[in-house]
C-alpha positions as CSV (number, residue, x, y, z in Angstrom):
1,M,87.2,71.3,117.9
2,H,90.3,73.2,119.0
3,A,91.5,70.2,120.9
4,L,91.0,68.0,117.9
5,I,93.0,70.4,115.7
6,Q,96.0,70.2,118.1
7,T,96.0,66.3,118.1
8,S,95.0,65.5,114.5
9,K,96.8,65.5,111.2
10,S,93.5,65.3,109.2
11,I,89.8,65.9,109.9
12,I,86.9,64.6,107.9
13,F,83.4,65.9,107.9
14,T,80.5,63.9,106.5
15,G,76.8,64.1,106.4
16,H,73.7,62.9,104.6
17,S,70.9,65.1,103.2
18,V,70.6,68.3,105.3
19,G,73.4,67.0,107.4
20,G,75.7,67.2,104.4
21,T,75.1,70.9,104.2
22,T,75.9,71.2,107.9
23,A,79.1,69.3,107.3
24,S,80.1,71.7,104.5
25,I,79.5,74.7,106.7
26,A,81.6,73.2,109.5
27,A,84.4,72.4,107.0
28,L,84.4,75.9,105.6
29,W,84.6,77.3,109.1
30,L,87.5,75.1,110.0
31,L,89.4,75.9,106.7
32,S,89.0,79.6,107.4
33,N,90.2,79.2,111.0
34,L,93.2,77.1,109.9
35,Q,94.2,79.6,107.2
36,S,94.1,82.6,109.6
37,N,96.2,80.7,112.2
38,F,98.6,79.0,109.7
39,V,97.8,75.5,111.1
40,N,98.7,72.6,108.8
41,V,95.8,70.1,109.2
42,S,94.3,68.3,106.2
43,V,90.5,68.8,105.9
44,L,88.1,66.8,103.8
45,C,84.3,67.0,103.6
46,I,82.2,64.2,102.1
47,T,78.4,64.7,101.6
48,F,75.7,62.3,100.4
49,G,72.6,63.7,98.8
50,S,73.2,67.2,100.2
51,P,71.2,70.2,99.0
52,L,73.2,73.0,97.4
53,L,75.0,75.6,99.6
54,G,75.6,79.1,98.5
55,N,75.6,81.1,95.2
56,E,78.2,82.1,92.7
57,S,80.0,84.4,95.3
58,L,80.6,81.5,97.7
59,S,81.6,79.2,94.8
60,R,84.1,81.7,93.5
61,A,85.5,82.3,97.0
62,I,86.1,78.6,97.5
63,L,87.8,78.4,94.1
64,R,89.9,81.5,95.0
65,E,91.1,79.9,98.2
66,R,91.7,76.6,96.4
67,W,89.4,74.7,98.7
68,G,87.4,73.0,95.9
69,G,89.4,69.7,96.1
70,K,88.5,69.4,99.8
71,F,84.8,68.8,99.1
72,C,83.3,65.6,97.7
73,H,79.6,65.6,97.1
74,V,78.1,62.1,96.3
75,V,74.9,62.4,94.3
76,S,72.8,59.4,93.3
77,K,71.4,59.2,89.8
78,Y,67.8,60.4,90.4
79,D,67.9,61.9,93.9
80,I,65.7,65.1,94.0
81,M,67.3,66.6,97.1
82,P,70.6,67.8,95.5
83,R,68.6,69.4,92.7
84,M,65.9,70.9,94.7
85,L,67.4,74.4,95.2
86,F,67.8,75.0,91.5
87,A,64.1,75.8,91.6
88,P,62.3,78.5,93.6
89,M,61.0,77.0,96.9
90,D,57.9,79.2,97.6
91,P,55.5,77.3,95.3
92,I,56.4,73.9,96.7
93,A,57.5,74.7,100.2
94,P,54.6,72.9,102.1
95,H,55.1,69.7,100.1
96,I,58.8,69.7,100.6
97,K,58.3,69.9,104.3
98,T,56.1,66.8,104.2
99,L,58.8,65.1,102.1
100,L,61.5,65.9,104.5
101,Q,59.4,64.5,107.4
102,F,58.9,61.3,105.4
103,W,62.7,60.9,104.8
104,H,63.4,61.6,108.5
105,W,60.9,58.9,109.6
106,Y,62.2,56.4,107.2
107,M,65.8,56.9,108.2
108,T,65.2,56.9,111.9
109,S,62.5,54.2,112.0
110,P,62.4,52.3,108.6
111,H,59.5,50.0,109.6
112,F,57.2,53.0,110.4
113,G,58.6,55.0,107.5
114,M,57.5,52.3,105.1
115,L,53.9,52.8,106.3
116,A,54.0,56.5,105.7
117,V,53.0,57.8,102.3
118,P,55.0,61.1,101.6
119,L,52.8,62.7,99.0
120,S,50.2,61.7,96.5
121,D,51.5,60.6,93.1
122,E,49.9,63.7,91.5
123,I,51.7,66.2,93.8
124,L,55.0,64.2,93.6
125,A,54.8,64.4,89.8
126,Q,54.2,68.1,90.0
127,I,57.2,68.7,92.2
128,F,59.3,66.5,89.9
129,Q,58.3,68.3,86.8
130,F,58.7,71.7,88.5
131,I,62.3,71.0,89.4
132,L,63.0,69.3,86.0
133,V,61.7,72.4,84.1
134,H,63.9,74.8,86.1
135,L,66.9,72.5,85.7
136,R,66.3,72.4,81.9
137,G,66.1,76.2,81.8
138,L,69.4,76.6,83.6
139,V,71.2,74.2,81.2
140,E,69.7,75.9,78.2
141,A,70.5,79.4,79.5
142,G,74.1,78.5,80.3
143,E,76.5,80.1,82.8
144,E,74.5,83.4,83.0
145,A,71.5,81.7,84.5
146,V,73.5,79.5,86.9
147,A,75.4,82.6,88.2
148,G,72.2,84.0,89.7
149,T,71.1,80.9,91.6
150,F,72.6,78.4,94.0
151,R,75.8,77.1,92.5
152,P,77.8,73.8,93.0
153,F,81.3,73.8,94.3
154,G,83.9,71.1,94.8
155,N,83.9,67.6,93.3
156,Y,80.6,65.8,92.4
157,I,80.5,62.0,92.3
158,F,77.4,60.8,90.4
159,C,76.7,57.2,91.4
160,S,74.3,54.5,90.2
161,E,74.0,50.8,90.6
162,D,76.6,50.4,87.9
163,G,79.4,52.7,89.2
164,A,80.3,56.3,89.6
165,V,81.7,59.3,87.7
166,C,83.5,62.4,89.1
167,V,82.9,65.9,87.7
168,D,84.4,69.1,89.1
169,N,83.2,71.8,86.8
170,A,80.1,73.7,88.0
171,A,78.5,74.0,84.5
172,S,79.1,70.3,83.8
173,V,77.7,69.3,87.2
174,V,74.5,71.2,86.5
175,K,74.1,69.7,83.1
176,M,74.8,66.1,84.4
177,M,72.3,66.7,87.2
178,F,69.7,67.5,84.6
179,L,70.4,64.7,82.2
180,L,70.3,62.0,84.9
181,F,67.3,63.5,86.6
182,A,65.4,63.5,83.3
183,M,65.9,59.7,83.0
184,G,64.2,59.1,86.4
185,S,60.6,59.3,87.6
186,P,58.8,61.0,90.5
187,S,58.9,57.9,92.7
188,S,62.6,57.1,92.0
189,S,63.6,60.7,92.8
190,V,62.3,60.2,96.3
191,E,63.5,56.6,96.8
192,D,67.0,57.3,95.5
193,H,67.6,59.7,98.4
194,L,67.5,56.7,100.7
195,K,69.9,54.4,98.8
196,Y,73.3,55.9,99.5
197,G,74.3,53.2,101.8
198,D,73.7,50.6,99.1
199,Y,75.6,52.6,96.5
200,V,78.6,53.1,98.7
201,G,78.6,49.4,99.6
202,K,78.8,48.5,95.9
203,I,81.4,51.0,94.7
204,S,84.5,49.1,96.0
205,S,83.4,45.8,94.4
206,Q,82.5,47.6,91.1
207,F,86.0,48.9,90.7
208,L,87.2,45.2,90.5
209,E,84.6,44.2,87.9
210,K,85.7,43.7,84.4
211,R,83.8,46.1,82.1
212,I,82.8,44.9,78.6
213,F,81.4,46.8,75.7
214,L,78.1,45.8,74.2
215,Q,78.0,44.6,70.6
216,G,78.3,47.5,68.2
217,E,79.7,49.9,70.8
218,L,83.4,49.3,70.4
219,P,85.0,52.8,70.6
220,E,87.7,54.0,68.1
221,S,90.2,55.2,70.7
222,S,91.1,54.7,74.3
223,Y,89.7,58.2,75.1
224,E,86.3,57.3,73.6
225,A,86.5,54.0,75.5
226,G,86.9,55.9,78.7
227,V,83.9,58.1,78.0
228,V,81.8,55.0,77.2
229,L,82.9,53.3,80.5
230,A,81.9,56.5,82.3
231,L,78.5,56.4,80.8
232,Q,78.1,52.7,81.8
233,S,79.1,53.7,85.3
234,L,76.0,56.0,85.3
235,G,73.8,53.2,83.9
236,I,73.6,54.9,80.5
237,S,73.8,52.9,77.3
238,C,75.2,54.5,74.2
239,K,71.8,53.7,72.5
240,E,69.8,55.8,75.0
241,P,68.6,59.3,73.8
242,V,70.6,61.2,76.5
243,A,73.8,59.3,75.7
244,G,75.1,61.9,73.2
245,L,74.4,64.8,75.5
246,A,76.0,63.0,78.5
247,M,79.1,62.2,76.4
248,D,79.4,65.9,75.4
249,C,79.1,66.9,79.0
250,L,81.9,64.5,80.1
251,K,84.1,65.6,77.2
252,A,83.5,69.3,78.1
253,A,84.4,68.6,81.7
254,R,87.7,67.0,80.6
255,R,88.6,69.9,78.3
256,M,88.0,72.3,81.2
257,G,90.2,70.1,83.4
258,R,93.1,70.3,81.0
259,T,92.9,74.1,80.6
260,P,94.6,75.0,83.9
261,N,97.7,73.0,83.0
262,L,97.8,74.6,79.5
263,N,97.4,78.1,81.1
264,C,100.2,77.4,83.5
265,A,102.5,76.3,80.6
266,N,101.6,79.5,78.7
267,L,102.4,81.6,81.8
268,A,105.8,80.0,82.0
269,I,106.5,81.1,78.5
270,K,105.3,84.6,79.2
271,L,107.4,84.7,82.4
272,S,110.5,84.0,80.4
273,K,109.6,86.8,78.0
274,I,109.3,89.4,80.8
275,N,112.5,88.4,82.5
276,P,114.4,91.1,80.6
277,Y,112.2,93.7,82.2
278,R,113.2,92.4,85.6
279,A,116.8,92.2,84.7
280,E,116.8,95.9,83.6
281,I,115.4,96.9,87.0
282,E,118.1,94.8,88.7
283,W,120.7,96.6,86.7
284,Y,119.1,99.9,87.6
285,K,119.3,99.0,91.3
286,A,123.0,98.1,91.0
287,F,123.7,101.4,89.3
288,C,121.9,103.4,92.0
289,D,123.7,101.6,94.8
290,R,127.0,102.5,93.2
291,S,126.1,106.1,92.4
292,D,128.2,109.0,93.9
293,D,125.1,110.7,95.4
294,Q,124.8,107.7,97.8
295,M,121.1,107.9,97.9
296,G,120.5,104.2,97.0
297,Y,117.8,102.4,95.0
298,Y,114.6,103.7,96.7
299,D,115.5,107.4,96.9
300,S,117.1,107.5,93.5
301,F,113.8,106.3,91.9
302,K,111.7,108.5,94.2
303,Q,113.7,111.6,93.2
304,R,114.3,110.6,89.6
305,G,114.3,113.1,86.8
306,A,113.2,112.7,83.2
307,S,116.1,110.6,81.9
308,K,115.5,107.7,79.5
309,R,116.9,105.2,82.0
310,D,114.4,106.3,84.7
311,S,111.5,106.2,82.3
312,K,112.4,102.8,81.1
313,V,112.5,101.4,84.6
314,N,109.1,102.9,85.4
315,L,107.6,101.4,82.2
316,N,109.1,98.0,83.2
317,R,107.5,98.3,86.6
318,H,104.0,98.7,85.0
319,K,104.7,95.8,82.6
320,L,105.6,93.5,85.4
321,A,102.5,94.6,87.4
322,R,100.2,93.7,84.4
323,F,101.8,90.3,84.1
324,W,101.4,89.4,87.8
325,D,97.9,90.9,88.0
326,N,96.9,88.6,85.1
327,V,98.4,85.7,87.1
328,I,96.2,86.6,90.1
329,N,93.1,86.8,87.8
330,L,93.7,83.4,86.3
331,F,94.4,81.9,89.7
332,E,91.3,83.3,91.3
333,S,89.1,82.3,88.4
334,N,90.3,78.7,88.8
335,Q,92.1,78.7,85.5
336,L,95.4,77.4,86.9
337,P,96.3,74.1,88.6
338,H,94.9,73.7,92.1
339,D,98.4,73.6,93.6
340,F,99.7,76.6,91.6
341,H,100.3,78.8,94.6
342,R,102.4,76.0,96.2
343,Q,104.7,75.4,93.2
344,N,108.2,76.5,94.1
345,K,108.7,78.1,90.6
346,W,105.8,80.5,91.0
347,V,106.2,81.1,94.7
348,N,109.8,82.1,94.3
349,A,109.2,84.1,91.2
350,S,106.4,86.1,92.8
351,Q,108.5,86.6,96.0
352,F,111.5,87.9,94.0
353,Y,109.2,90.3,92.0
354,K,107.8,91.6,95.3
355,L,111.2,92.2,96.8
356,L,112.5,93.9,93.7
357,V,109.6,96.0,92.6
358,E,107.5,96.9,95.7
359,P,110.1,99.5,96.9
360,L,109.6,101.3,93.5
361,D,105.8,101.2,94.0
362,I,106.3,102.8,97.5
363,A,108.6,105.4,96.1
364,E,106.1,106.3,93.4
365,Y,103.3,106.5,96.0
366,Y,105.1,109.0,98.1
367,R,106.7,110.8,95.2
368,T,103.2,111.7,93.8
369,G,101.9,112.6,97.2
370,M,99.2,109.9,97.3
371,H,99.7,109.5,101.0
372,R,98.3,113.0,101.6
373,S,95.0,112.2,100.0
374,K,94.6,108.4,100.7
375,G,96.8,107.8,103.7
376,H,100.0,105.9,104.2
377,Y,100.9,103.1,101.8
378,I,100.6,100.0,104.0
379,D,97.0,100.4,104.9
380,H,95.7,102.5,102.0
381,G,98.0,102.1,99.0
382,R,99.4,98.6,98.9
383,E,98.4,96.6,95.9
384,R,96.4,93.4,96.6
385,R,98.8,91.2,94.6
386,Y,101.5,91.9,97.2
387,R,99.3,90.7,100.1
388,I,98.5,87.5,98.1
389,F,102.2,86.9,97.4
390,D,102.9,87.3,101.1
391,R,100.4,84.6,101.9
392,W,101.9,82.2,99.2
393,W,105.3,82.7,100.7
394,N,104.2,82.3,104.3
395,E,102.3,79.1,103.5
396,T,105.2,77.4,101.7
397,S,108.4,78.9,103.1
398,G,107.4,81.0,106.1
399,S,108.5,78.4,108.7
400,E,112.0,77.9,107.3
401,K,114.7,79.5,109.3
402,E,117.4,81.4,107.4
403,N,121.1,81.2,108.3
404,K,122.6,84.4,109.7
405,R,123.9,86.6,106.9
406,S,127.5,87.6,106.6
407,K,126.8,90.4,104.3
408,F,123.8,92.6,103.4
409,A,121.0,91.0,101.5
410,S,120.7,91.6,97.8
411,L,117.1,92.9,98.4
412,T,115.5,94.2,101.6
413,Q,113.5,91.3,103.0
414,D,110.7,93.5,104.5
415,T,109.2,94.9,101.2
416,C,107.3,97.5,103.2
417,F,110.4,98.8,104.9
418,W,110.5,102.1,103.0
419,A,106.8,102.7,103.7
420,R,107.6,102.3,107.4
421,V,110.4,104.8,107.0
422,E,108.0,107.3,105.4
423,E,105.5,106.9,108.3
424,A,108.4,107.3,110.8
425,R,109.4,110.6,109.1
426,D,105.9,111.9,109.4
427,L,105.8,110.9,113.1
428,L,109.0,112.9,113.7
429,D,107.4,116.0,112.0
430,A,104.2,115.5,114.0
431,L,106.2,115.2,117.2
432,R,108.0,118.5,116.6
433,S,104.7,120.3,116.0
434,T,102.8,119.2,119.1
435,S,103.1,120.1,122.8
436,D,100.3,117.8,124.0
437,P,102.0,115.4,126.5
438,S,99.8,112.4,125.7
439,Q,100.3,112.8,122.0
440,L,104.0,113.1,122.5
441,A,104.1,109.9,124.5
442,R,102.2,108.0,121.7
443,Y,104.4,109.4,119.0
444,W,107.6,108.4,120.8
445,E,106.2,104.9,121.4
446,K,105.7,104.4,117.7
447,I,108.9,106.0,116.7
448,D,111.0,104.0,119.2
449,S,109.3,100.8,118.1
450,F,110.2,101.4,114.4
451,A,113.8,102.4,115.4
452,S,114.2,99.1,117.3
453,S,112.8,96.9,114.5
454,A,114.8,98.7,111.9
455,K,118.0,98.4,113.9
456,T,117.4,94.6,114.2
457,L,116.9,94.3,110.4
458,V,120.2,96.2,109.8
459,E,122.1,94.3,112.4
460,N,120.9,91.0,110.9
461,K,121.8,92.3,107.4
462,D,118.2,91.6,106.3
463,V,118.3,94.8,104.3
464,S,119.9,95.8,101.0
465,I,123.0,98.0,101.0
466,D,120.9,100.9,99.8
467,V,119.2,101.2,103.2
468,V,122.4,102.2,104.9
469,A,123.6,104.5,102.1
470,K,124.8,107.8,103.5
471,N,122.0,109.9,102.0
472,S,119.2,107.4,102.0
473,S,115.8,108.3,103.6
474,Y,116.5,105.9,106.4
475,S,120.0,107.2,107.2
476,L,118.7,110.8,107.2
477,W,115.8,109.8,109.4
478,L,118.1,108.0,111.8
479,R,120.3,111.1,112.2
480,D,117.2,113.2,112.9
481,Y,115.9,110.6,115.3
482,N,119.2,110.3,117.3
483,E,119.5,114.1,117.4
484,L,115.9,114.5,118.7
485,K,116.5,111.7,121.1
486,S,119.6,113.4,122.6
487,Q,117.7,116.6,123.0
488,M,114.9,114.7,124.7
489,E,117.3,113.1,127.2
490,L,118.4,116.6,128.2
491,F,114.8,117.6,129.0
492,R,113.6,114.2,130.2
493,P,112.8,115.3,133.8
494,Q,110.6,118.2,132.6
495,F,109.0,116.0,130.0
496,L,108.0,113.4,132.6
497,S,106.6,116.0,134.8
498,F,104.4,117.2,132.0
499,V,103.2,113.7,131.2
500,N,102.2,113.4,134.9
501,E,100.5,116.7,134.7
502,E,102.6,118.3,137.5
503,M,105.5,120.7,137.6
504,V,108.7,119.6,139.2
505,P,110.9,122.5,140.5
């Protein structure tokens, strides 16, 4: 698989029946692997008559990662296999095992399979009704019931001899599974699991066929016409009893499909309304950077008083946090477009917010002493939204190389820089208070590492001017570091002898 990743631009997994579930698991593994290694390979999984995989937690995780569009599950009109796990398995487990063996024999040796009788008509009818009853119960109970069982994810293509319809909303998928299954019979529910080859072979030619409306079915609008055509693709006439429910199901799925775009448009309006809060913080930063105390943006906020200006900036910080937390909630609940986290408008807006406001969050964290009870900011205090915005930025713009700067950046590019300064300050204090040679060596290693990385940032001008302000936390730390380093050089021979646990005269 690793060799395939290196040589391929796209990888497709596919499988029928239980093999479809295996294909889904393999695709999920690969998607997770690619994400952690930032490898750009397209992944698609297509299953045919696959049983369900995972509950609401897995479904939400897939939605949160925006992987739903990478899964296409083809389900025939009456096939019992994709519906099987909506019902508890214990009462019918022995019969299901016999049924699976029959399907296996039929698919591997069709001539022998035809001679095998899977189950008696009576037992098959009992299984059919058992699953149908549980499906009906889920549809009538709504989302609450579906949340506690196996739950669909990805796109579902419902196919019949007349065509196919695609549905991507979990609730609509469950309802459509019930409506189509209710039109079938025990024998058709078994036979349909073996017909996917025939359905796939017909789909391409069916797209070229001219659809006609039966007499008396002429719709009033193009939208209604589309719904009727979708019903025809499922082999459902408008005169059939389930037609009304099926039409409602398709219309509900369409409304849910439009909601993400509407939410995105509403967010854009809200973003324009909160821009004044951001502008006020920008003005505050410029004011701090010009201040006579030469402390800069971070330290001015950390050591702020009770002025109206400081209070207003702190209030704006909370307002912006609420807005972006709401964006994350909508995104992770699949209420925004599938490519929302790759749209330049939102990636750039979230990145600018992070660069501007996270230093204030760090300042507040250390100002209130949270690091003493919870630990340092990066590992114990950083808000989840910043980690998500890091990932958005890395996935869309992380590989782009920036030109060398001729002047300091308007905002420090490492948003956790001040948290690293605070950790380095604690390390200096710890170093002064210990005499254990091994501890001293570890402290110096961490301190020197930070000093080197900070020096690189400053030399490349990837920091804001407030970092090098005369009285900033970093400038004060750097003076202490250089002074301690000079003292260390004077006593270096003695220090090395202590580290080696021997005295040198």
